[in-house]
N, C-alpha and C positions, 0 to 999 in steps of 0.2 A: 660285306664281304670276309671270307673265312681268312685271317692272315695264312700267308702262306699257299692258298689254292691255286695260284696261278690264274683267277679271275680277274677281270676290270674293275677296280674299285668305282668307276662310275655305270660302267656297264658290266653287271655282275653276269650277264647271260653271254658274255662273251671271254675267249680267252686273252690273257694276256700275251703282249709279245715285249714288254720291256717293262724297266723299273725306272720312274721319275727320279732324277738325281738330286732335287730337291725336296717334295716329301717322302721319297722311298714308297710311293705306292705302286701298284703295279696297275700298268696303262693297257688298252689295245690299241689298235691300230690308228681306229678314230682319233684317239685321245694322244697319241704321240705326237710331238712337234720337234723337230731338230733343232735346235736354237744354239748355235756356236759349235755344233758337232756333237751334241748331247740331247739326250731324250728330256723333253720336261712335258708337264701336262698343262693345261689350260689354265687351271686358275696359280700355278708358278709363275707361267709367262704373265698373267694379268697381275700378278704382284710386283715382276722383274720389270715390266712398263710402267706400273703407277710410281716405281721407285726413279726408273729412269726421267721421269716426268718431272719429278722434283728438282733433281739436277738439272732440267733444263731453263724451269720456272727461276729466273732472278730479277733483281733489279738493277736494269738497265744504268738509270742516273742516280749512281751512289755517289758518296761525297769525293771519292776520289775522281770518278769519272768527272764531275764538274768543275773541280780544281784544276782537270786537264785540260778540258775546252777552254776556262778561263785564260789557263796560260798562253795555250795555242793561239787564240784571238789576239791576246796582247803581242803576242811575238809577231802574228801577220800584219798587224796595225803598225807594230814600229817597224816593220821592213817597208810598208810602205810609205809611210810617212818620211821613213830616213831617204828613199827612193826619191820621193816626190820634193825634199828637199835638197837633196843632191842635183838633181837634174831640171828642176823649177826655175834656178836662177839664170 
């Protein structure tokens, strides 16, 4: 594609209707997807999706989570033991 020609970067035979805000390429109707109210091309959307998936993937059982679970189980056991000792007599 010739820069500034107004033709779609991905489909040079089609006229462009907008510019992707991420890569600044001219894109046609078929290539345009509005995400968050802004035009983006499929390549840039795929990159955003990959970045979002990295944020979702995490280790659910970190050291802090294990410590919190252990403290919670200990507190519940202590409460049940205390109630049993109080009313068991």
